[in-house]
N, CA, C and O atoms as a GROMACS GRO file, in nm:
protein
  568
    1UNK      N    1   0.156  -0.159   0.010
    1UNK     CA    2  -0.008   0.041  -0.020
    1UNK      C    3   0.089   0.146  -0.030
    1UNK      O    4   0.199   0.118   0.017
    2UNK      N    5   0.071   0.288  -0.094
    2UNK     CA    6   0.144   0.349  -0.106
    2UNK      C    7   0.095   0.411  -0.009
    2UNK      O    8  -0.011   0.372   0.041
    3UNK      N    9   0.150   0.505   0.032
    3UNK     CA   10   0.048   0.558   0.178
    3UNK      C   11   0.152   0.743   0.230
    3UNK      O   12   0.254   0.761   0.296
    4UNK      N   13   0.101   0.794   0.192
    4UNK     CA   14   0.151   0.951   0.194
    4UNK      C   15   0.060   1.041   0.334
    4UNK      O   16  -0.055   1.023   0.375
    5UNK      N   17   0.201   1.172   0.392
    5UNK     CA   18   0.127   1.186   0.460
    5UNK      C   19   0.206   1.377   0.531
    5UNK      O   20   0.322   1.404   0.564
    6UNK      N   21   0.071   1.470   0.527
    6UNK     CA   22   0.238   1.636   0.543
    6UNK      C   23   0.098   1.676   0.698
    6UNK      O   24  -0.023   1.658   0.715
    7UNK      N   25   0.199   1.728   0.768
    7UNK     CA   26   0.026   1.843   0.858
    7UNK      C   27   0.173   2.012   0.857
    7UNK      O   28   0.286   2.058   0.870
    8UNK      N   29   0.044   2.021   0.834
    8UNK     CA   30   0.044   2.226   0.841
    8UNK      C   31   0.021   2.268   0.987
    8UNK      O   32  -0.014   2.197   1.081
    9UNK      N   33   0.050   2.416   0.985
    9UNK     CA   34  -0.050   2.469   1.068
    9UNK      C   35  -0.096   2.613   0.958
    9UNK      O   36  -0.026   2.660   0.868
   10UNK      N   37  -0.254   2.667   1.008
   10UNK     CA   38  -0.332   2.702   0.959
   10UNK      C   39  -0.437   2.828   1.055
   10UNK      O   40  -0.536   2.840   1.126
   11UNK      N   41  -0.345   2.889   1.002
   11UNK     CA   42  -0.378   3.071   1.154
   11UNK      C   43  -0.533   3.116   1.092
   11UNK      O   44  -0.577   3.214   1.032
   12UNK      N   45  -0.573   3.021   1.128
   12UNK     CA   46  -0.722   3.043   1.110
   12UNK      C   47  -0.836   2.948   1.214
   12UNK      O   48  -0.804   2.829   1.216
   13UNK      N   49  -0.972   2.986   1.308
   13UNK     CA   50  -0.955   2.889   1.394
   13UNK      C   51  -1.006   2.731   1.312
   13UNK      O   52  -1.049   2.733   1.196
   14UNK      N   53  -0.992   2.582   1.403
   14UNK     CA   54  -1.071   2.446   1.359
   14UNK      C   55  -1.233   2.480   1.275
   14UNK      O   56  -1.328   2.410   1.239
   15UNK      N   57  -1.209   2.580   1.272
   15UNK     CA   58  -1.444   2.585   1.204
   15UNK      C   59  -1.419   2.631   1.096
   15UNK      O   60  -1.487   2.566   1.016
   16UNK      N   61  -1.383   2.676   1.064
   16UNK     CA   62  -1.345   2.809   0.943
   16UNK      C   63  -1.241   2.776   0.910
   16UNK      O   64  -1.187   2.856   0.834
   17UNK      N   65  -1.136   2.615   0.954
   17UNK     CA   66  -1.049   2.496   0.839
   17UNK      C   67  -1.110   2.414   0.793
   17UNK      O   68  -1.071   2.376   0.683
   18UNK      N   69  -1.253   2.336   0.861
   18UNK     CA   70  -1.300   2.258   0.844
   18UNK      C   71  -1.373   2.285   0.753
   18UNK      O   72  -1.368   2.215   0.652
   19UNK      N   73  -1.444   2.372   0.758
   19UNK     CA   74  -1.551   2.484   0.713
   19UNK      C   75  -1.497   2.489   0.555
   19UNK      O   76  -1.579   2.477   0.464
   20UNK      N   77  -1.346   2.509   0.524
   20UNK     CA   78  -1.282   2.538   0.419
   20UNK      C   79  -1.285   2.415   0.359
   20UNK      O   80  -1.324   2.438   0.245
   21UNK      N   81  -1.265   2.287   0.373
   21UNK     CA   82  -1.201   2.199   0.374
   21UNK      C   83  -1.386   2.072   0.329
   21UNK      O   84  -1.378   1.975   0.253
   22UNK      N   85  -1.420   2.082   0.347
   22UNK     CA   86  -1.522   2.003   0.401
   22UNK      C   87  -1.655   2.085   0.291
   22UNK      O   88  -1.768   2.036   0.293
   23UNK      N   89  -1.617   2.238   0.178
   23UNK     CA   90  -1.642   2.275   0.062
   23UNK      C   91  -1.520   2.230  -0.023
   23UNK      O   92  -1.406   2.274  -0.014
   24UNK      N   93  -1.574   2.113  -0.124
   24UNK     CA   94  -1.488   2.053  -0.143
   24UNK      C   95  -1.426   2.124  -0.321
   24UNK      O   96  -1.331   2.091  -0.392
   25UNK      N   97  -1.518   2.214  -0.334
   25UNK     CA   98  -1.507   2.334  -0.441
   25UNK      C   99  -1.404   2.380  -0.405
   25UNK      O  100  -1.309   2.348  -0.477
   26UNK      N  101  -1.372   2.468  -0.290
   26UNK     CA  102  -1.239   2.480  -0.269
   26UNK      C  103  -1.148   2.414  -0.279
   26UNK      O  104  -1.091   2.413  -0.170
   27UNK      N  105  -1.065   2.316  -0.398
   27UNK     CA  106  -0.986   2.247  -0.396
   27UNK      C  107  -0.883   2.368  -0.493
   27UNK      O  108  -0.779   2.433  -0.491
   28UNK      N  109  -1.028   2.329  -0.587
   28UNK     CA  110  -0.881   2.421  -0.759
   28UNK      C  111  -0.831   2.509  -0.685
   28UNK      O  112  -0.724   2.534  -0.741
   29UNK      N  113  -0.843   2.624  -0.522
   29UNK     CA  114  -0.776   2.752  -0.452
   29UNK      C  115  -0.623   2.667  -0.431
   29UNK      O  116  -0.532   2.731  -0.484
   30UNK      N  117  -0.581   2.553  -0.375
   30UNK     CA  118  -0.475   2.460  -0.314
   30UNK      C  119  -0.461   2.388  -0.369
   30UNK      O  120  -0.358   2.332  -0.331
   31UNK      N  121  -0.512   2.327  -0.469
   31UNK     CA  122  -0.391   2.169  -0.547
   31UNK      C  123  -0.403   2.253  -0.661
   31UNK      O  124  -0.486   2.341  -0.685
   32UNK      N  125  -0.310   2.212  -0.723
   32UNK     CA  126  -0.301   2.292  -0.788
   32UNK      C  127  -0.357   2.150  -0.931
   32UNK      O  128  -0.451   2.171  -1.008
   33UNK      N  129  -0.292   2.048  -0.932
   33UNK     CA  130  -0.367   1.972  -1.001
   33UNK      C  131  -0.519   1.912  -1.003
   33UNK      O  132  -0.553   1.798  -1.035
   34UNK      N  133  -0.613   2.039  -0.951
   34UNK     CA  134  -0.749   2.026  -0.990
   34UNK      C  135  -0.747   2.080  -1.156
   34UNK      O  136  -0.655   2.154  -1.188
   35UNK      N  137  -0.841   2.043  -1.251
   35UNK     CA  138  -0.835   2.109  -1.406
   35UNK      C  139  -0.984   2.143  -1.318
   35UNK      O  140  -0.965   2.260  -1.284
   36UNK      N  141  -1.099   2.108  -1.273
   36UNK     CA  142  -1.233   2.130  -1.246
   36UNK      C  143  -1.270   2.013  -1.175
   36UNK      O  144  -1.249   1.899  -1.215
   37UNK      N  145  -1.372   2.072  -0.978
   37UNK     CA  146  -1.431   1.947  -0.941
   37UNK      C  147  -1.607   2.101  -0.924
   37UNK      O  148  -1.617   2.224  -0.919
   38UNK      N  149  -1.721   1.957  -0.924
   38UNK     CA  150  -1.870   2.023  -0.887
   38UNK      C  151  -1.935   1.924  -0.766
   38UNK      O  152  -1.955   1.803  -0.766
   39UNK      N  153  -1.950   1.987  -0.702
   39UNK     CA  154  -2.081   1.919  -0.570
   39UNK      C  155  -2.160   1.817  -0.678
   39UNK      O  156  -2.200   1.853  -0.789
   40UNK      N  157  -2.168   1.744  -0.648
   40UNK     CA  158  -2.306   1.611  -0.808
   40UNK      C  159  -2.409   1.595  -0.685
   40UNK      O  160  -2.522   1.621  -0.727
   41UNK      N  161  -2.411   1.559  -0.536
   41UNK     CA  162  -2.473   1.522  -0.462
   41UNK      C  163  -2.453   1.504  -0.341
   41UNK      O  164  -2.336   1.486  -0.307
   42UNK      N  165  -2.590   1.502  -0.205
   42UNK     CA  166  -2.534   1.508  -0.067
   42UNK      C  167  -2.468   1.638   0.003
   42UNK      O  168  -2.423   1.752  -0.007
   43UNK      N  169  -2.489   1.564   0.056
   43UNK     CA  170  -2.409   1.700   0.242
   43UNK      C  171  -2.319   1.626   0.348
   43UNK      O  172  -2.302   1.718   0.428
   44UNK      N  173  -2.269   1.547   0.386
   44UNK     CA  174  -2.170   1.558   0.542
   44UNK      C  175  -2.127   1.445   0.414
   44UNK      O  176  -2.095   1.462   0.297
   45UNK      N  177  -2.144   1.317   0.501
   45UNK     CA  178  -2.120   1.219   0.468
   45UNK      C  179  -2.252   1.138   0.367
   45UNK      O  180  -2.374   1.127   0.381
   46UNK      N  181  -2.136   1.082   0.244
   46UNK     CA  182  -2.224   1.016   0.170
   46UNK      C  183  -2.175   1.193   0.035
   46UNK      O  184  -2.152   1.158  -0.081
   47UNK      N  185  -2.168   1.305   0.056
   47UNK     CA  186  -2.187   1.399  -0.060
   47UNK      C  187  -2.049   1.351  -0.184
   47UNK      O  188  -1.940   1.295  -0.168
   48UNK      N  189  -2.084   1.376  -0.244
   48UNK     CA  190  -2.007   1.390  -0.306
   48UNK      C  191  -1.910   1.459  -0.504
   48UNK      O  192  -1.902   1.555  -0.580
   49UNK      N  193  -1.901   1.428  -0.499
   49UNK     CA  194  -1.798   1.568  -0.584
   49UNK      C  195  -1.715   1.501  -0.732
   49UNK      O  196  -1.612   1.433  -0.740
   50UNK      N  197  -1.820   1.561  -0.850
   50UNK     CA  198  -1.708   1.591  -0.947
   50UNK      C  199  -1.591   1.608  -0.966
   50UNK      O  200  -1.540   1.718  -0.990
   51UNK      N  201  -1.530   1.499  -0.958
   51UNK     CA  202  -1.344   1.585  -1.120
   51UNK      C  203  -1.259   1.608  -1.154
   51UNK      O  204  -1.189   1.536  -1.081
   52UNK      N  205  -1.218   1.638  -1.191
   52UNK     CA  206  -1.070   1.561  -1.331
   52UNK      C  207  -0.917   1.673  -1.269
   52UNK      O  208  -0.908   1.795  -1.256
   53UNK      N  209  -0.810   1.550  -1.242
   53UNK     CA  210  -0.682   1.609  -1.240
   53UNK      C  211  -0.621   1.633  -1.348
   53UNK      O  212  -0.675   1.601  -1.454
   54UNK      N  213  -0.520   1.682  -1.348
   54UNK     CA  214  -0.405   1.634  -1.439
   54UNK      C  215  -0.326   1.498  -1.420
   54UNK      O  216  -0.276   1.476  -1.309
   55UNK      N  217  -0.308   1.383  -1.549
   55UNK     CA  218  -0.310   1.326  -1.595
   55UNK      C  219  -0.185   1.303  -1.697
   55UNK      O  220  -0.171   1.400  -1.772
   56UNK      N  221  -0.102   1.209  -1.716
   56UNK     CA  222  -0.076   1.169  -1.838
   56UNK      C  223   0.012   1.313  -1.956
   56UNK      O  224   0.053   1.253  -2.055
   57UNK      N  225   0.032   1.401  -1.963
   57UNK     CA  226   0.057   1.480  -2.045
   57UNK      C  227  -0.037   1.641  -2.058
   57UNK      O  228  -0.055   1.713  -2.157
   58UNK      N  229  -0.077   1.654  -1.935
   58UNK     CA  230  -0.164   1.692  -1.906
   58UNK      C  231  -0.386   1.716  -1.836
   58UNK      O  232  -0.468   1.782  -1.771
   59UNK      N  233  -0.360   1.603  -1.922
   59UNK     CA  234  -0.504   1.521  -1.955
   59UNK      C  235  -0.517   1.481  -1.862
   59UNK      O  236  -0.446   1.428  -1.777
   60UNK      N  237  -0.705   1.529  -1.887
   60UNK     CA  238  -0.722   1.516  -1.764
   60UNK      C  239  -0.818   1.406  -1.709
   60UNK      O  240  -0.909   1.379  -1.787
   61UNK      N  241  -0.818   1.336  -1.591
   61UNK     CA  242  -0.872   1.210  -1.513
   61UNK      C  243  -0.929   1.227  -1.433
   61UNK      O  244  -0.901   1.286  -1.329
   62UNK      N  245  -1.040   1.169  -1.469
   62UNK     CA  246  -1.179   1.147  -1.361
   62UNK      C  247  -1.036   1.084  -1.281
   62UNK      O  248  -0.925   1.034  -1.298
   63UNK      N  249  -1.186   1.153  -1.135
   63UNK     CA  250  -1.078   1.197  -0.953
   63UNK      C  251  -1.171   1.172  -0.866
   63UNK      O  252  -1.141   1.194  -0.748
   64UNK      N  253  -1.354   1.104  -0.904
   64UNK     CA  254  -1.468   1.184  -0.839
   64UNK      C  255  -1.491   1.125  -0.681
   64UNK      O  256  -1.496   1.021  -0.746
   65UNK      N  257  -1.503   1.103  -0.592
   65UNK     CA  258  -1.457   1.148  -0.451
   65UNK      C  259  -1.580   1.172  -0.419
   65UNK      O  260  -1.671   1.222  -0.485
   66UNK      N  261  -1.574   1.114  -0.263
   66UNK     CA  262  -1.721   1.085  -0.219
   66UNK      C  263  -1.677   1.105  -0.037
   66UNK      O  264  -1.564   1.068  -0.007
   67UNK      N  265  -1.741   1.144   0.043
   67UNK     CA  266  -1.652   1.162   0.158
   67UNK      C  267  -1.748   1.036   0.233
   67UNK      O  268  -1.852   0.976   0.206
   68UNK      N  269  -1.662   1.038   0.326
   68UNK     CA  270  -1.713   0.883   0.420
   68UNK      C  271  -1.673   0.906   0.620
   68UNK      O  272  -1.695   0.828   0.713
   69UNK      N  273  -1.608   1.052   0.620
   69UNK     CA  274  -1.658   1.085   0.697
   69UNK      C  275  -1.668   1.255   0.752
   69UNK      O  276  -1.611   1.328   0.671
   70UNK      N  277  -1.719   1.321   0.856
   70UNK     CA  278  -1.737   1.453   0.791
   70UNK      C  279  -1.772   1.454   0.962
   70UNK      O  280  -1.874   1.406   1.012
   71UNK      N  281  -1.684   1.506   1.021
   71UNK     CA  282  -1.705   1.513   1.244
   71UNK      C  283  -1.590   1.683   1.248
   71UNK      O  284  -1.472   1.710   1.275
   72UNK      N  285  -1.752   1.781   1.189
   72UNK     CA  286  -1.672   1.885   1.266
   72UNK      C  287  -1.640   1.924   1.334
   72UNK      O  288  -1.739   1.914   1.407
   73UNK      N  289  -1.511   2.015   1.438
   73UNK     CA  290  -1.481   2.009   1.354
   73UNK      C  291  -1.322   1.972   1.310
   73UNK      O  292  -1.228   2.039   1.268
   74UNK      N  293  -1.342   1.846   1.338
   74UNK     CA  294  -1.182   1.743   1.384
   74UNK      C  295  -1.182   1.654   1.267
   74UNK      O  296  -1.072   1.601   1.284
   75UNK      N  297  -1.223   1.608   1.173
   75UNK     CA  298  -1.179   1.502   1.080
   75UNK      C  299  -1.336   1.528   0.920
   75UNK      O  300  -1.456   1.554   0.907
   76UNK      N  301  -1.201   1.494   0.836
   76UNK     CA  302  -1.312   1.462   0.704
   76UNK      C  303  -1.261   1.381   0.663
   76UNK      O  304  -1.158   1.418   0.607
   77UNK      N  305  -1.274   1.298   0.660
   77UNK     CA  306  -1.202   1.149   0.481
   77UNK      C  307  -1.357   1.159   0.385
   77UNK      O  308  -1.478   1.172   0.399
   78UNK      N  309  -1.259   1.143   0.291
   78UNK     CA  310  -1.328   1.085   0.130
   78UNK      C  311  -1.246   0.976   0.079
   78UNK      O  312  -1.126   0.960   0.097
   79UNK      N  313  -1.307   0.919   0.027
   79UNK     CA  314  -1.274   0.769  -0.097
   79UNK      C  315  -1.252   0.813  -0.240
   79UNK      O  316  -1.324   0.910  -0.267
   80UNK      N  317  -1.209   0.791  -0.298
   80UNK     CA  318  -1.182   0.808  -0.473
   80UNK      C  319  -1.289   0.672  -0.524
   80UNK      O  320  -1.282   0.550  -0.512
   81UNK      N  321  -1.391   0.771  -0.588
   81UNK     CA  322  -1.490   0.681  -0.669
   81UNK      C  323  -1.456   0.663  -0.856
   81UNK      O  324  -1.503   0.578  -0.932
   82UNK      N  325  -1.381   0.753  -0.880
   82UNK     CA  326  -1.317   0.678  -1.034
   82UNK      C  327  -1.226   0.749  -1.053
   82UNK      O  328  -1.186   0.846  -0.988
   83UNK      N  329  -1.186   0.699  -1.150
   83UNK     CA  330  -1.045   0.702  -1.165
   83UNK      C  331  -0.932   0.587  -1.159
   83UNK      O  332  -0.905   0.531  -1.053
   84UNK      N  333  -0.892   0.567  -1.237
   84UNK     CA  334  -0.772   0.448  -1.222
   84UNK      C  335  -0.704   0.394  -1.086
   84UNK      O  336  -0.684   0.290  -1.024
   85UNK      N  337  -0.680   0.526  -1.081
   85UNK     CA  338  -0.602   0.497  -0.905
   85UNK      C  339  -0.732   0.515  -0.819
   85UNK      O  340  -0.821   0.585  -0.868
   86UNK      N  341  -0.760   0.437  -0.652
   86UNK     CA  342  -0.873   0.540  -0.613
   86UNK      C  343  -0.766   0.558  -0.471
   86UNK      O  344  -0.660   0.510  -0.432
   87UNK      N  345  -0.825   0.617  -0.445
   87UNK     CA  346  -0.702   0.672  -0.290
   87UNK      C  347  -0.897   0.695  -0.205
   87UNK      O  348  -1.018   0.703  -0.224
   88UNK      N  349  -0.758   0.696  -0.089
   88UNK     CA  350  -0.873   0.761   0.045
   88UNK      C  351  -0.855   0.807   0.142
   88UNK      O  352  -0.816   0.727   0.226
   89UNK      N  353  -0.869   0.950   0.187
   89UNK     CA  354  -0.800   0.998   0.220
   89UNK      C  355  -0.873   1.091   0.341
   89UNK      O  356  -0.991   1.121   0.356
   90UNK      N  357  -0.712   1.133   0.446
   90UNK     CA  358  -0.804   1.241   0.539
   90UNK      C  359  -0.786   1.385   0.615
   90UNK      O  360  -0.765   1.353   0.732
   91UNK      N  361  -0.785   1.452   0.611
   91UNK     CA  362  -0.817   1.549   0.691
   91UNK      C  363  -0.832   1.612   0.799
   91UNK      O  364  -0.925   1.692   0.806
   92UNK      N  365  -0.728   1.586   0.933
   92UNK     CA  366  -0.776   1.528   1.081
   92UNK      C  367  -0.704   1.693   1.089
   92UNK      O  368  -0.626   1.744   1.009
   93UNK      N  369  -0.764   1.752   1.219
   93UNK     CA  370  -0.790   1.886   1.278
   93UNK      C  371  -0.747   1.914   1.415
   93UNK      O  372  -0.783   1.824   1.491
   94UNK      N  373  -0.690   1.998   1.466
   94UNK     CA  374  -0.666   1.983   1.629
   94UNK      C  375  -0.655   2.108   1.653
   94UNK      O  376  -0.627   2.189   1.564
   95UNK      N  377  -0.675   2.140   1.777
   95UNK     CA  378  -0.619   2.290   1.790
   95UNK      C  379  -0.528   2.316   1.813
   95UNK      O  380  -0.462   2.232   1.874
   96UNK      N  381  -0.443   2.494   1.770
   96UNK     CA  382  -0.297   2.488   1.759
   96UNK      C  383  -0.260   2.623   1.787
   96UNK      O  384  -0.323   2.713   1.732
   97UNK      N  385  -0.112   2.665   1.908
   97UNK     CA  386  -0.120   2.773   1.882
   97UNK      C  387  -0.124   2.854   1.752
   97UNK      O  388  -0.084   2.825   1.640
   98UNK      N  389  -0.170   2.935   1.787
   98UNK     CA  390  -0.167   3.013   1.650
   98UNK      C  391  -0.279   3.043   1.519
   98UNK      O  392  -0.297   3.141   1.447
   99UNK      N  393  -0.358   2.879   1.529
   99UNK     CA  394  -0.450   2.853   1.409
   99UNK      C  395  -0.488   2.656   1.453
   99UNK      O  396  -0.479   2.607   1.566
  100UNK      N  397  -0.515   2.605   1.366
  100UNK     CA  398  -0.528   2.444   1.332
  100UNK      C  399  -0.434   2.423   1.240
  100UNK      O  400  -0.402   2.475   1.133
  101UNK      N  401  -0.363   2.260   1.365
  101UNK     CA  402  -0.226   2.207   1.272
  101UNK      C  403  -0.338   2.110   1.200
  101UNK      O  404  -0.446   2.074   1.248
  102UNK      N  405  -0.283   2.078   1.073
  102UNK     CA  406  -0.389   2.029   1.008
  102UNK      C  407  -0.296   1.900   1.009
  102UNK      O  408  -0.189   1.909   1.069
  103UNK      N  409  -0.334   1.764   0.936
  103UNK     CA  410  -0.266   1.630   0.906
  103UNK      C  411  -0.346   1.662   0.746
  103UNK      O  412  -0.415   1.763   0.731
  104UNK      N  413  -0.327   1.570   0.644
  104UNK     CA  414  -0.371   1.479   0.486
  104UNK      C  415  -0.337   1.407   0.530
  104UNK      O  416  -0.289   1.448   0.635
  105UNK      N  417  -0.321   1.264   0.517
  105UNK     CA  418  -0.313   1.212   0.469
  105UNK      C  419  -0.357   1.146   0.326
  105UNK      O  420  -0.443   1.211   0.266
  106UNK      N  421  -0.321   1.052   0.278
  106UNK     CA  422  -0.353   0.995   0.209
  106UNK      C  423  -0.329   0.811   0.199
  106UNK      O  424  -0.259   0.769   0.291
  107UNK      N  425  -0.383   0.695   0.092
  107UNK     CA  426  -0.255   0.621   0.074
  107UNK      C  427  -0.388   0.510  -0.049
  107UNK      O  428  -0.508   0.506  -0.026
  108UNK      N  429  -0.325   0.442  -0.160
  108UNK     CA  430  -0.393   0.354  -0.249
  108UNK      C  431  -0.307   0.263  -0.244
  108UNK      O  432  -0.189   0.271  -0.211
  109UNK      N  433  -0.409   0.113  -0.301
  109UNK     CA  434  -0.310   0.028  -0.323
  109UNK      C  435  -0.269  -0.021  -0.459
  109UNK      O  436  -0.354  -0.036  -0.547
  110UNK      N  437  -0.216  -0.031  -0.467
  110UNK     CA  438  -0.156  -0.007  -0.597
  110UNK      C  439  -0.063  -0.158  -0.617
  110UNK      O  440   0.057  -0.161  -0.592
  111UNK      N  441  -0.168  -0.328  -0.686
  111UNK     CA  442  -0.115  -0.374  -0.681
  111UNK      C  443  -0.104  -0.435  -0.809
  111UNK      O  444  -0.186  -0.384  -0.886
  112UNK      N  445  -0.017  -0.547  -0.877
  112UNK     CA  446  -0.019  -0.569  -0.958
  112UNK      C  447   0.047  -0.523  -1.124
  112UNK      O  448   0.050  -0.400  -1.118
  113UNK      N  449   0.064  -0.537  -1.170
  113UNK     CA  450   0.119  -0.467  -1.323
  113UNK      C  451   0.059  -0.278  -1.265
  113UNK      O  452   0.121  -0.223  -1.173
  114UNK      N  453   0.020  -0.254  -1.288
  114UNK     CA  454  -0.102  -0.082  -1.200
  114UNK      C  455   0.085  -0.105  -1.161
  114UNK      O  456   0.179  -0.079  -1.237
  115UNK      N  457   0.096  -0.184  -0.965
  115UNK     CA  458   0.180  -0.075  -0.894
  115UNK      C  459   0.338  -0.067  -1.046
  115UNK      O  460   0.411   0.030  -1.065
  116UNK      N  461   0.342  -0.164  -1.103
  116UNK     CA  462   0.474  -0.199  -1.174
  116UNK      C  463   0.506  -0.071  -1.297
  116UNK      O  464   0.612  -0.010  -1.312
  117UNK      N  465   0.368  -0.055  -1.383
  117UNK     CA  466   0.366   0.061  -1.446
  117UNK      C  467   0.359   0.264  -1.374
  117UNK      O  468   0.389   0.378  -1.409
  118UNK      N  469   0.298   0.190  -1.263
  118UNK     CA  470   0.247   0.354  -1.209
  118UNK      C  471   0.257   0.396  -1.073
  118UNK      O  472   0.228   0.501  -1.015
  119UNK      N  473   0.330   0.234  -1.019
  119UNK     CA  474   0.389   0.297  -0.891
  119UNK      C  475   0.495   0.431  -0.827
  119UNK      O  476   0.509   0.495  -0.723
  120UNK      N  477   0.536   0.425  -0.923
  120UNK     CA  478   0.632   0.530  -0.866
  120UNK      C  479   0.570   0.659  -0.925
  120UNK      O  480   0.667   0.679  -0.998
  121UNK      N  481   0.549   0.686  -0.932
  121UNK     CA  482   0.465   0.801  -1.041
  121UNK      C  483   0.355   0.813  -0.942
  121UNK      O  484   0.372   0.884  -0.843
  122UNK      N  485   0.264   0.761  -0.957
  122UNK     CA  486   0.140   0.774  -0.828
  122UNK      C  487   0.191   0.757  -0.724
  122UNK      O  488   0.094   0.713  -0.662
  123UNK      N  489   0.364   0.759  -0.573
  123UNK     CA  490   0.358   0.821  -0.485
  123UNK      C  491   0.358   0.912  -0.453
  123UNK      O  492   0.290   0.965  -0.365
  124UNK      N  493   0.496   0.983  -0.570
  124UNK     CA  494   0.489   1.082  -0.590
  124UNK      C  495   0.391   1.212  -0.631
  124UNK      O  496   0.394   1.330  -0.594
  125UNK      N  497   0.280   1.121  -0.747
  125UNK     CA  498   0.157   1.244  -0.704
  125UNK      C  499   0.084   1.272  -0.548
  125UNK      O  500   0.033   1.377  -0.511
  126UNK      N  501   0.098   1.138  -0.468
  126UNK     CA  502   0.038   1.141  -0.403
  126UNK      C  503   0.124   1.210  -0.344
  126UNK      O  504   0.057   1.291  -0.280
  127UNK      N  505   0.293   1.242  -0.315
  127UNK     CA  506   0.271   1.349  -0.192
  127UNK      C  507   0.365   1.527  -0.265
  127UNK      O  508   0.451   1.615  -0.251
  128UNK      N  509   0.310   1.498  -0.304
  128UNK     CA  510   0.256   1.671  -0.391
  128UNK      C  511   0.149   1.650  -0.321
  128UNK      O  512   0.162   1.658  -0.199
  129UNK      N  513   0.047   1.625  -0.362
  129UNK     CA  514  -0.103   1.643  -0.332
  129UNK      C  515  -0.091   1.704  -0.162
  129UNK      O  516  -0.126   1.805  -0.101
  130UNK      N  517  -0.028   1.590  -0.135
  130UNK     CA  518  -0.068   1.612  -0.001
  130UNK      C  519   0.004   1.755   0.105
  130UNK      O  520  -0.043   1.812   0.203
  131UNK      N  521   0.129   1.773   0.033
  131UNK     CA  522   0.215   1.868   0.058
  131UNK      C  523   0.152   1.996   0.032
  131UNK      O  524   0.166   2.101   0.095
  132UNK      N  525   0.083   1.974  -0.068
  132UNK     CA  526  -0.013   2.099  -0.158
  132UNK      C  527  -0.067   2.217  -0.021
  132UNK      O  528  -0.060   2.340  -0.024
  133UNK      N  529  -0.122   2.122   0.098
  133UNK     CA  530  -0.131   2.157   0.209
  133UNK      C  531  -0.149   2.275   0.279
  133UNK      O  532  -0.230   2.345   0.339
  134UNK      N  533   0.057   2.252   0.215
  134UNK     CA  534   0.056   2.422   0.282
  134UNK      C  535   0.046   2.482   0.217
  134UNK      O  536   0.148   2.542   0.186
  135UNK      N  537  -0.074   2.513   0.149
  135UNK     CA  538  -0.152   2.662  -0.004
  135UNK      C  539  -0.281   2.700   0.099
  135UNK      O  540  -0.350   2.802   0.086
  136UNK      N  541  -0.299   2.593   0.210
  136UNK     CA  542  -0.463   2.573   0.256
  136UNK      C  543  -0.418   2.732   0.285
  136UNK      O  544  -0.446   2.806   0.190
  137UNK      N  545  -0.359   2.791   0.389
  137UNK     CA  546  -0.362   2.909   0.471
  137UNK      C  547  -0.386   3.024   0.355
  137UNK      O  548  -0.496   3.079   0.355
  138UNK      N  549  -0.274   3.068   0.242
  138UNK     CA  550  -0.320   3.179   0.148
  138UNK      C  551  -0.472   3.134   0.053
  138UNK      O  552  -0.557   3.200  -0.006
  139UNK      N  553  -0.458   3.050   0.068
  139UNK     CA  554  -0.680   3.025  -0.030
  139UNK      C  555  -0.744   3.050   0.067
  139UNK      O  556  -0.854   3.100   0.042
  140UNK      N  557  -0.716   3.033   0.192
  140UNK     CA  558  -0.774   3.137   0.297
  140UNK      C  559  -0.734   3.268   0.304
  140UNK      O  560  -0.755   3.290   0.423
  141UNK      N  561  -0.697   3.354   0.266
  141UNK     CA  562  -0.718   3.438   0.263
  141UNK      C  563  -0.597   3.528   0.420
  141UNK      O  564  -0.582   3.645   0.455
  142UNK      N  565  -0.514   3.333   0.489
  142UNK     CA  566  -0.482   3.389   0.615
  142UNK      C  567  -0.324   3.366   0.595
  142UNK      O  568  -0.245   3.400   0.683
   0.00000   0.00000   0.00000
């Protein structure tokens, strides 16, 4: 299993950071690989988003996802339901001096031929995705 995680402090209260992350349409503001994103259905657990991300050669790759945990203001988790690699992920938020400590973690099961062909690229992309968390503060105007 491939895993990646990154933690940063956002100088905003946990409730504000959670609300920003829970509105996944904000992802284009802090994740450079998101080409398009739209709320498709639901609220809270079960909310679904249609998302296109940059794939090889810059082409659009479907990466639709659904929230699997929605626990304001401390935890938000999701599973990817479309695309060649379907990671699961979570945001864990906790109060910290000066704001909110946020940890973004991703896991993906990549096996067999897919691992041989795509394993290194997927690991590199996952590392870049979790490190994009550093952009949340600026995207929130902090």
